[in-house]
C-alpha positions in Angstrom: -25.8 -57.1 24.9 -22.1 -56.2 25.2 -21.2 -52.8 26.6 -17.8 -51.4 25.6 -15.2 -51.0 28.3 -13.8 -47.6 29.1 -10.1 -48.5 29.6 -7.9 -49.2 26.6 -6.8 -52.8 27.0 -3.6 -52.2 25.1 -2.7 -49.1 27.0 -3.5 -50.8 30.3 -1.2 -53.7 29.4 1.6 -51.3 28.4 1.3 -49.5 31.7 1.2 -52.7 33.8 4.3 -54.2 32.0 6.2 -50.9 32.4 5.5 -50.6 36.1 6.7 -54.2 36.6 9.9 -53.7 34.6 11.1 -50.3 35.6 14.5 -51.6 36.6 15.1 -53.1 33.1 14.8 -49.7 31.3 13.3 -51.0 28.0 12.8 -48.4 25.2 9.2 -48.0 24.1 7.5 -46.4 21.1 4.0 -47.6 20.2 1.3 -46.2 18.0 -2.3 -47.6 17.6 -5.8 -46.6 16.7 -9.0 -47.5 18.5 -12.7 -47.1 17.5 -14.1 -43.7 16.5 -10.6 -42.8 15.2 -9.0 -42.2 18.6 -5.2 -42.5 18.2 -2.6 -43.2 20.9 1.1 -42.8 21.0 3.3 -44.0 24.0 7.0 -43.3 24.2 9.6 -44.1 26.9 13.4 -44.0 26.9 16.1 -46.2 28.5 17.7 -43.2 30.3 14.6 -42.3 32.3 12.4 -45.4 32.5 10.0 -43.9 35.1 8.9 -41.2 32.6 6.3 -42.1 30.0 4.9 -39.8 27.3 1.3 -40.4 26.4 -0.3 -38.6 23.4 -3.9 -38.8 22.4 -5.5 -37.7 19.1 -9.3 -37.2 19.3 -11.9 -37.4 16.4 -12.0 -34.3 14.2 -14.7 -32.0 15.7 -17.5 -30.6 13.5 -17.9 -26.8 13.5 -20.8 -26.9 16.0 -18.9 -29.0 18.6 -17.7 -27.4 21.9 -13.9 -27.4 21.7 -11.5 -25.1 23.7 -7.8 -25.1 22.7 -8.1 -28.3 20.8 -9.8 -30.2 23.6 -13.4 -30.6 24.7 -14.7 -28.1 27.3 -13.5 -29.0 30.8 -11.0 -31.6 29.7 -8.0 -29.9 31.3 -9.7 -29.7 34.7 -10.8 -33.3 34.4 -7.3 -34.5 33.7 -5.9 -32.6 36.7 -8.6 -33.9 38.9 -8.2 -37.5 37.7 -4.4 -37.9 37.7 -3.0 -35.3 40.1 0.8 -35.1 40.3 1.2 -38.3 38.2 0.4 -36.5 35.0 1.8 -33.3 33.6 0.2 -31.7 30.5 2.7 -30.8 27.8 1.9 -27.6 25.9 2.0 -27.6 23.0 1.2 -31.3 22.4 3.0 -33.6 20.1 2.4 -32.9 16.4 -0.8 -34.5 15.1 -2.2 -35.0 18.6 -4.7 -33.1 20.8 -3.1 -34.0 24.1 0.3 -35.0 25.4 0.9 -35.9 29.0 4.2 -36.8 30.8 3.4 -39.6 33.3 5.8 -40.0 36.3 5.4 -43.6 37.2 7.4 -43.1 40.4 4.5 -41.1 41.8 2.0 -43.9 41.5 0.4 -45.1 44.7 2.9 -47.4 46.5 0.3 -50.1 47.5 -0.7 -52.6 44.8 -4.4 -52.5 45.6 -4.3 -48.7 44.9 -1.9 -48.8 42.0 -3.8 -51.1 39.7 -7.1 -49.0 39.8 -5.0 -45.9 39.1 -3.5 -47.6 36.0 -7.0 -48.4 34.9 -7.9 -44.8 35.3 -4.9 -43.7 33.1 -6.0 -46.3 30.5 -9.4 -44.6 30.5 -8.0 -41.3 29.4 -10.4 -41.4 26.4 -13.4 -41.3 28.8 -11.8 -38.6 30.9 -11.1 -36.2 28.0 -14.0 -36.8 25.6 -16.5 -37.2 28.4 -15.5 -34.1 30.3 -18.2 -31.7 29.1 -20.9 -34.4 29.4 -19.6 -35.1 33.0 -19.9 -31.4 33.9 -23.5 -31.3 32.7 -24.5 -34.5 34.5 -22.9 -33.3 37.7 -25.1 -30.2 37.5 -28.1 -32.5 36.9 -27.2 -34.5 40.0 -27.2 -31.3 42.0 -30.3 -30.0 40.1 -28.5 -26.8 39.1 -27.6 -25.0 35.9 -24.5 -22.9 35.2 -25.0 -19.8 33.0 -22.9 -21.2 30.1 -24.5 -24.6 30.1 -28.2 -23.7 29.8 -28.5 -23.9 26.1 -28.3 -26.5 23.3 -24.8 -28.0 23.2 -23.0 -30.1 20.6 -20.4 -32.6 21.7 -18.1 -34.6 19.4 -18.1 -38.4 19.5 -17.0 -39.4 16.0 -15.0 -37.8 13.2 -17.0 -34.7 12.0 -20.1 -35.9 13.9 -21.6 -34.7 17.1 -24.5 -35.4 19.4 -26.6 -32.8 21.2 -27.6 -32.0 24.8 -30.5 -29.9 26.0 -29.7 -29.3 29.7 -32.4 -28.4 32.2 -32.4 -28.3 36.0 -34.6 -31.5 36.3 -33.5 -33.4 33.2 -31.0 -33.5 30.3 -32.2 -34.6 26.9 -29.5 -36.3 24.8 -30.1 -36.5 21.0 -28.1 -38.7 18.6 -28.4 -38.2 14.8 -27.7 -41.7 13.6 -25.9 -42.0 10.3 -24.2 -45.0 8.6 -22.2 -45.2 5.3 -23.4 -48.7 4.4 -26.9 -49.2 3.2 -27.3 -52.5 5.0 -26.0 -51.0 8.2 -28.7 -48.3 7.8 -31.5 -50.9 7.5 -30.3 -53.0 10.3 -29.5 -50.0 12.5 -33.0 -48.5 12.0 -34.6 -51.7 13.0 -32.3 -52.1 16.0 -33.1 -48.6 17.3 -36.8 -49.1 16.9 -36.6 -52.3 18.9 -34.5 -50.4 21.5 -37.5 -48.1 22.0 -39.9 -51.0 22.3 -37.6 -52.8 24.8 -37.6 -49.7 27.1 -41.4 -50.1 27.5 -41.1 -53.5 29.2 -41.6 -53.6 33.0 -38.0 -54.7 33.8 -36.6 -51.5 32.3 -39.0 -49.0 33.8 -36.2 -47.2 35.7 -34.0 -46.8 32.6 -33.9 -43.5 30.7 -36.9 -43.0 28.4 -36.0 -43.5 24.8 -37.6 -42.1 21.6 -36.8 -42.6 17.9 -38.0 -40.4 15.0 -37.2 -40.2 11.4 -37.1 -36.4 11.4 -35.1 -34.1 13.7 -36.9 -33.4 17.1 -38.1 -29.9 17.9 -35.2 -29.4 20.3 -32.8 -29.2 17.3 -34.6 -26.3 15.6 -32.0 -23.8 14.3 -29.2 -26.4 14.0 -27.3 -26.4 10.7 -28.6 -28.9 8.2 -25.1 -30.5 7.8 -25.2 -31.5 11.4 -28.7 -33.1 11.1 -27.8 -35.5 8.2 -29.1 -38.8 9.6 -30.1 -41.7 7.4 -31.2 -43.9 10.4 -33.2 -41.3 12.3 -32.7 -39.6 15.6 -32.6 -41.2 19.0 -33.3 -39.2 22.2 -32.7 -40.2 25.8 -34.1 -38.3 28.8 -31.6 -38.5 31.7 -33.0 -37.8 35.2 -31.1 -37.1 38.4 -31.6 -40.7 39.6 -29.6 -41.9 36.6 -26.4 -40.0 37.6 -26.4 -40.5 41.3 -23.2 -41.8 42.9 -21.3 -44.4 40.8 -24.0 -44.2 38.1 -22.5 -40.9 36.9 -19.4 -42.4 35.2 -21.3 -45.3 33.7 -23.9 -42.9 32.2 -21.2 -40.6 30.8 -19.4 -43.5 29.2 -22.5 -45.2 27.7 -23.7 -42.0 26.2 -20.3 -41.0 24.8 -19.9 -44.4 23.0 -23.6 -45.0 22.1 -23.0 -44.8 18.3 -20.0 -47.3 18.6 -22.3 -49.5 20.8 -25.0 -49.6 18.0 -22.4 -50.1 15.3 -20.9 -53.1 17.1 -24.2 -54.8 17.5 -25.2 -54.1 13.9 -22.0 -55.9 12.8 -22.8 -58.8 15.2 -26.3 -59.0 13.9 -25.1 -59.1 10.3 -22.5 -61.8 11.1 -25.2 -63.9 12.9 -27.6 -63.6 9.9 -24.8 -64.5 7.5 -24.0 -67.6 9.6 -27.7 -68.6 9.7 -28.0 -68.2 5.9 -24.9 -70.3 5.2 -26.2 -73.1 7.5 -29.6 -72.9 5.8 -28.0 -73.2 2.3 -25.9 -76.2 3.5 -29.0 -77.9 4.9 -30.9 -77.3 1.6 -28.0 -78.8 -0.4 -28.0 -81.9 1.9 -31.7 -82.3 1.4 -31.4 -82.1 -2.4 -28.6 -84.7 -2.3 -30.9 -87.0 -0.4 -33.7 -86.7 -3.0 -31.4 -87.6 -5.9 -32.5 -91.0 -7.3 -30.0 -93.8 -7.2 -28.6 -94.6 -10.7 -28.2 -98.3 -11.4 -24.7 -99.0 -12.7 -24.8 -101.6 -15.5 -22.8 -104.7 -14.8 -19.8 -105.2 -17.0 -20.0 -108.4 -19.1 -16.7 -109.9 -20.3 -16.1 -110.5 -24.0 -17.0 -114.1 -24.8 -15.9 -115.7 -28.0 -18.5 -117.6 -30.0 -17.8 -120.5 -32.3 -19.9 -122.0 -35.0 -19.7 -125.8 -35.4 -18.9 -126.7 -38.9 -20.1 -129.9 -40.6 -18.3 -132.0 -43.2 -20.4 -130.5 -45.9 -19.2 -127.0 -45.1 -15.6 -128.0 -45.1 
């Protein structure tokens, strides 16, 4: 199965091209949208080619989601820790966006082997911002500690007007996703996919993976949550994250995979539907070929030319 990559490929390409052509001073103004309604805007001028303005618009948060000043909890601290002197946060951000940063490309690491990973980190700004509160909770889990403001049920945004929930504890963190789809076919395929995901977790090869549960009704951890936040036509999926799942380099991978879990499921639903459609078309084509082979051969009558006939007349008939 394919896992989505954290850096924006388009943003990474823009940054790489810009760094390689700083002396040319090309004007730049790009807008694009990526999955889960995350929008980007990049702008650069000819007069100051080393300065690049990057704006990011996040999914609209539901009322229960944890947002501070238009950004997820801990996002500002995560940006400063990730980008240092290269990025300066502009307050207020550009109209219609949650975050605007001024990137000074002249302050990038001078060596190529260090510069390229830093550009990848800038292209992963979505993960840095949206995954900030989840990263704080997982760091506490890795140290087996709980902060006073992070010891209760938390709601984090991951799609427009949709959130998933975390139940932090010192020894584990339970992550619960209400799964909802707008298309009825997606709901059927998605429900089957999630149930198979639970069964796959029980195999011996995945014994170290986080435990996974699926239920048609909200789990008891979500008691007291507003009904609007629990609308799920494909059930609820729960993962139990343990300290061993967030040790070292596993932390960033776990944060990204959880932040994009719904997009991961949606992607594979569309792939499954496309595969089934292809199989059905091939099956129909093979049936048509079989019917053509069973059609009896029709004998084509031979054309006979018009032959004139003559009657021999006798002298008596004359």
